[in-house]
C-alpha positions in Angstrom: 3.8 -20.9 18.3 0.4 -21.0 20.1 -2.4 -18.6 19.2 -2.1 -16.8 22.6 1.4 -15.9 21.9 0.5 -14.3 18.5 1.5 -10.6 18.9 -0.5 -7.7 17.8 1.3 -4.9 15.9 2.7 -2.3 18.3 0.3 0.4 17.6 2.1 2.9 19.9 5.0 3.2 17.3 4.4 5.6 14.5 6.4 3.8 11.7 4.6 1.0 9.8 2.1 0.1 12.4 -0.3 3.1 11.8 -0.3 2.4 7.9 -2.9 -0.3 7.4 -1.6 -1.2 3.8 1.7 -2.9 3.2 3.4 -2.5 0.0 4.8 -6.1 -0.1 4.0 -9.0 2.2 6.0 -11.9 3.5 4.7 -15.5 3.7 5.1 -18.0 6.6 8.2 -19.4 4.6 9.9 -16.1 4.6 9.3 -15.5 0.8 8.4 -11.8 -0.4 5.0 -11.9 -2.1 4.8 -9.0 -4.6 1.3 -8.1 -3.6 -0.1 -5.5 -1.4 -1.2 -6.6 2.0 -3.9 -5.1 4.4 -3.8 -5.3 8.3 -7.3 -6.0 9.5 -8.9 -6.8 12.8 -10.7 -10.0 13.6 -11.9 -11.7 16.6 -10.1 -15.1 17.5 -10.5 -17.0 20.6 -12.5 -14.2 22.1 -9.5 -11.7 21.5 -9.5 -8.9 19.1 -6.2 -9.3 16.9 -4.7 -7.9 13.9 -3.6 -10.1 10.8 -2.3 -9.5 7.5 -4.1 -10.7 4.5 -3.8 -10.2 0.7 -5.2 -6.8 -0.1 -6.9 -8.1 -3.4 -8.6 -11.1 -1.6 -12.2 -10.3 -0.6 -11.9 -12.1 2.7 -14.3 -14.2 4.5 -14.2 -13.2 8.4 -15.5 -16.7 9.4 -12.9 -18.4 7.4 -10.1 -16.1 8.9 -11.2 -17.0 12.4 -10.7 -20.8 11.6 -7.3 -21.0 9.8 -4.4 -19.1 8.6 -4.7 -20.0 5.1 -4.7 -16.5 3.8 -2.5 -14.8 6.5 1.0 -13.5 6.2 3.7 -12.9 8.9 4.8 -9.5 7.9 5.5 -7.0 5.2 7.2 -3.8 4.1 5.1 -0.6 4.3 5.3 2.4 2.1 8.3 3.9 3.8 10.3 0.8 3.4 9.9 -0.4 7.0 9.6 -4.1 8.0 6.6 -4.8 10.2 5.6 -8.2 11.6 4.1 -10.1 14.4 7.0 -11.8 16.1 10.9 -10.9 16.4 13.5 -12.7 18.3 16.0 -10.9 20.5 18.1 -10.0 17.5 15.0 -8.3 15.7 14.7 -11.1 13.3 11.2 -11.9 11.9 9.8 -15.4 13.0 7.0 -17.3 11.5 3.8 -18.6 13.2 6.0 -21.6 14.4 8.4 -19.3 16.0 11.2 -20.0 13.5 13.5 -17.2 12.1 12.7 -16.9 8.2 14.9 -15.8 5.4 14.4 -14.1 2.2 15.3 -15.7 -1.2 19.0 -14.9 -0.7 18.8 -16.7 2.6 19.2 -13.6 4.6 17.0 -13.0 7.8 14.4 -10.3 7.7 15.7 -7.7 10.4 13.6 -5.0 11.9 15.9 -1.9 11.5 15.2 -0.3 15.0 14.8 -1.4 18.4 11.1 -0.8 18.6 11.1 -1.8 22.1 13.3 1.0 23.2 11.0 4.0 23.5 13.8 6.3 24.8 16.1 5.9 21.7 15.6 9.2 19.9 17.5 8.1 16.8 15.3 8.1 13.6 15.1 4.9 12.0 16.4 4.5 8.3 14.4 2.3 6.0 16.5 -0.9 5.1 14.0 -2.2 2.6 12.8 0.9 0.6 14.6 -0.6 -2.5 11.8 -3.2 -2.9 8.8 -1.0 -2.6 6.7 0.0 -5.4 7.8 3.0 -7.4 5.5 2.4 -10.5 2.4 4.4 -11.2 -0.5 3.0 -9.4 -2.9 2.5 -12.1 -5.6 4.4 -14.1 -7.0 6.3 -11.1 -4.2 8.8 -10.6 -5.3 10.0 -7.1 -3.0 12.6 -5.4 -3.9 13.5 -1.9 -2.8 17.2 -1.1 -4.2 20.4 0.2 -6.6 20.8 -2.8 -8.4 17.5 -2.1 -11.6 19.2 -1.2 -11.6 21.1 -4.6 -11.1 17.7 -6.4 -13.9 16.1 -4.4 -16.2 19.0 -5.1 -15.4 18.7 -8.8 -15.8 14.9 -9.2 -19.0 14.7 -7.0 -20.7 17.7 -9.0 -22.1 15.3 -11.7 -23.6 13.0 -9.3 -26.3 15.3 -8.0 -27.8 18.6 -8.8 -29.4 19.1 -5.2 -27.8 20.8 -2.3 -27.2 20.1 1.3 -28.2 16.9 3.0 -30.5 15.8 0.0 -27.6 16.2 -2.2 -25.2 14.3 0.2 -27.5 11.4 0.4 -28.0 11.2 -3.3 -24.2 11.2 -3.8 -23.7 8.4 -1.1 -26.4 6.3 -2.9 -24.5 6.5 -6.2 -21.1 5.8 -4.5 -22.9 2.8 -3.0 -23.4 1.3 -6.5 -21.4 3.2 -9.0 -21.9 0.8 -11.9 -25.7 1.2 -11.3 -25.8 4.8 -12.1 -28.4 5.7 -14.7 -28.1 9.5 -14.8 -30.9 11.8 -15.1 -33.8 11.8 -17.4 -32.0 14.0 -19.8 -28.7 12.4 -19.5 -26.9 11.1 -22.7 -24.7 8.0 -22.7 -21.5 10.0 -22.4 -22.7 11.6 -19.2 -23.7 8.6 -17.7 -20.3 7.1 -18.2 -18.8 10.4 -16.7 -21.0 10.0 -13.7 -19.8 6.4 -13.2 -16.1 7.4 -13.6 -16.6 10.2 -11.2 -18.1 8.0 -8.6 -15.3 5.3 -8.9 -12.6 8.2 -8.7 -14.3 9.3 -5.4 -14.2 5.7 -4.1 -10.4 5.6 -5.0 -9.8 8.9 -3.1 -11.5 7.5 -0.1 -9.7 4.3 -0.3 -6.4 6.1 -0.4 -7.5 8.2 2.6 -8.2 5.3 4.6 -5.4 2.9 3.6 -2.3 5.2 3.4 -2.6 7.5 6.3 -2.8 7.1 10.0 -6.0 7.6 12.1 -5.4 11.3 12.7 -4.5 12.4 9.1 -7.1 10.1 7.6 -9.6 11.8 9.9 -8.7 15.2 8.7 -8.9 14.2 5.0 -12.1 12.7 5.5 -13.6 15.9 6.8 -12.4 17.3 3.4 -14.2 14.4 1.6 -17.4 15.0 3.3 -17.0 18.8 2.9 -16.5 18.3 -0.9 -19.5 16.2 -1.2 -21.6 18.7 0.6 -20.0 21.5 -1.5 -19.1 23.1 1.8 -16.2 24.3 3.6 -13.9 23.0 6.3 -13.1 25.7 8.9 -9.6 26.4 10.1 -10.8 26.7 13.8 -10.9 23.8 16.4 -14.4 24.1 17.3 -17.4 21.8 17.2 -18.2 22.0 13.4 -15.8 20.1 11.2 -17.8 21.2 8.0 -20.0 24.1 7.2 -22.7 23.4 4.6 -23.1 25.2 1.3 -25.6 27.6 2.8 -23.0 28.8 5.4 -25.5 27.8 8.1 -25.5 24.0 8.7 -22.8 22.6 10.8 -21.6 19.1 10.6 -19.3 17.1 13.0 -17.3 14.3 11.2 -16.0 10.9 12.7 -13.9 8.5 10.9 -13.1 5.5 13.1 -12.5 1.7 12.9 -15.5 -0.6 12.6 -13.7 -3.1 15.1 -13.5 -0.6 17.8 -16.7 -1.8 19.3 -15.9 -1.0 22.9 -17.0 2.3 24.3 -18.4 5.1 22.4 -17.6 8.0 19.9 -16.9 11.2 21.9 -18.5 14.5 20.5 -17.0 18.0 20.6 -18.9 21.0 22.2 -18.7 24.5 20.9 -15.5 25.2 22.7 -13.8 22.3 21.5 -13.9 20.2 24.6 -15.2 16.7 25.2 -18.3 16.7 27.3 -20.0 13.9 29.1 -23.3 15.6 28.4 -24.0 18.1 25.7 -26.8 20.8 25.7 -28.8 21.4 22.7 -27.3 24.6 21.8 -23.9 22.9 22.0 -24.6 20.3 19.2 -24.1 20.6 15.6 -26.9 20.2 13.2 -25.6 16.8 11.9 -23.2 14.3 12.6 -21.7 12.1 10.0 -20.1 8.9 11.5 -17.9 6.7 9.1 -17.1 3.1 10.3 -14.2 1.7 8.2 -13.5 -2.0 7.4 -10.8 -3.5 5.0 -12.9 -3.0 2.0 -16.0 -1.2 3.2 -16.9 2.2 4.7 -20.3 2.5 6.6 -21.4 6.0 6.8 -24.2 7.2 9.2 -25.8 10.6 8.9 -27.5 11.6 12.1 -29.6 14.9 12.7 -29.5 16.4 16.3 -33.1 17.9 16.0 -35.1 14.8 15.2 -36.9 13.1 18.1 -35.2 9.9 19.4 -38.0 7.6 17.8 -36.4 8.5 14.4 -33.7 6.1 13.1 -31.9 9.2 11.9 -31.9 11.0 15.3 -28.7 11.5 17.1 -30.3 11.2 20.5 -31.2 7.6 19.4 -27.7 6.5 19.6 -26.5 8.7 22.4 -25.2 7.3 25.7 -23.5 9.2 28.9 -20.5 10.6 27.0 -21.0 10.0 23.2 -22.5 7.8 20.5 -22.8 4.2 21.2 -20.9 2.2 18.6 -23.0 -1.0 19.3 -26.2 1.0 18.9 -25.1 2.7 15.6 -24.2 -0.8 14.0 -27.9 -2.0 14.4 -29.1 0.9 12.4 -30.5 0.3 8.8 -30.0 4.1 8.1 -26.4 3.5 6.6 -24.8 4.0 3.4 -22.3 1.3 2.6 -19.5 2.1 0.3 -17.6 -1.1 -1.1 -14.0 -0.2 -1.6 -12.9 -3.7 -3.0 -11.7 -4.1 -6.6 -12.1 -0.3 -7.2 -9.9 0.0 -10.2 -11.2 -3.0 -12.1 -14.9 -1.6 -11.9 -14.0 0.6 -14.9 -13.8 -2.4 -17.0 -17.5 -3.0 -16.7 -18.2 0.5 -18.2 -16.2 -0.1 -21.4 -14.3 -2.8 -22.7 -11.2 -0.6 -23.8 -12.0 2.2 -21.5 -10.0 1.1 -18.6 -7.0 0.3 -20.8 -7.0 3.7 -22.2 -7.2 5.4 -18.9 -4.5 3.3 -17.4 -2.1 4.2 -20.3 -2.9 7.8 -19.9 -2.3 8.0 -16.3 0.8 5.8 -16.3 2.5 7.8 -19.0 1.5 11.0 -17.2 3.0 9.5 -13.9 6.3 8.7 -15.6 6.6 12.2 -17.1 6.1 13.5 -13.6 8.9 11.3 -12.5 11.0 12.5 -15.5 10.4 16.2 -14.5 11.3 15.3 -10.9 14.5 13.4 -11.9 15.7 16.4 -14.1 14.9 19.0 -11.2 16.4 17.0 -8.3 18.9 14.7 -10.1 17.5 11.6 -8.2 15.3 9.2 -10.2 12.2 7.4 -8.9 14.3 4.4 -7.6 16.4 7.0 -5.5 19.4 6.7 -7.8 21.5 9.7 -8.5 21.5 10.6 -12.3 24.1 12.6 -14.1 23.4 15.3 -16.5 24.5 13.2 -19.4 21.6 11.1 -18.8 19.1 14.0 -19.1 18.8 13.8 -23.1 17.4 10.3 -22.8 14.9 11.4 -20.0 13.8 14.2 -22.4 13.2 11.9 -25.3 11.3 9.6 -23.2 9.1 12.3 -22.0 8.4 13.3 -25.6 7.6 9.8 -26.6 5.1 9.5 -23.6 3.4 12.9 -24.5 2.8 11.4 -28.0 1.4 8.3 -26.4 -1.0 10.3 -24.2 -2.2 12.4 -27.2 -2.9 9.0 -29.0 -4.7 7.5 -26.0 -6.9 10.7 -25.5 -8.2 10.3 -29.1 -8.9 6.6 -28.3 -10.7 7.6 -25.0 -12.7 10.3 -26.8 -14.0 7.5 -29.1 -14.8 5.4 -26.1 -16.8 8.0 -24.4 
């Protein structure tokens, strides 16, 4: 199949395509690869296209443009839905050569809904939910919920004792290089380790928001992320300010957009919550925080609406008719770059056994949570109905895991 026939993911469908991380990926031969995949944007032949790569591979954009060595034809998202680039009339997945591919059992990979029929109101039932991950995700036990702003405030508190924008910049600097954190003049070794772990936890939260939520949801969560770093609040209204600073006065508007969206501009919101082609000074927020997201990096720009246009931190420097120019923004050196590649393994650089202890603790706690859910719902983590006669075994497993957690906490205390 020629390059011009390579189909992009159908972004207007809400299932699978709005999720940038795939739980499993499918190679050109149809074989399931037990690795997570990442949907990334690249330019090829003058066109902006989406491709799937191994999420653990720190990809080289130039290499991706030239060949398909690291590309995959499809994958399974966290909902159990099959997504891919090319399907035949029977909704069977095809490889880059236009051939129908099969799994290890010789069965074609079949899309479970007529995605082209937008009039079909029937909800799709996942066909491949049995092969997605149900295991605990590692030592960073991130849980995105309504309490996320409180967690971000707690984790970011050790990173700066300053308030407002000064504190935010100091925290972003430490997130930019968590392993390089040296603490304060009076910090002891344990406090330095705690700061490093806090920074890595925050990066993991940001990674989860970016990878596992659609653009709208990720945008709302990122407001809470920035609100937590600022120790501020996220108002419930739909007006211009997404975040109010700790002093209750400073206003911030937050944007979380794809780095590859290099056409047009970023629209701003006025006092009344309406997009304006031009904004008067009294309609502007005090600060605008723009985050451009790539597969493994997030570029964060903090712009001040009151500074003259000669300043690199000035909002006006990047404004065009109806918003902020993406191309101008990308040329700025006033940026914090947060590296999200290999986040969990960064812990190994802090302490030899620290990562192992944390991993065992979080894994056991996650399994205990699964056990509680199994007893209360009668369905285990593999979506299998469990009878009451198995509850004693589940109870015993939980007790053993609690003992293991206690032992690992003792080990962790020694590591700190």
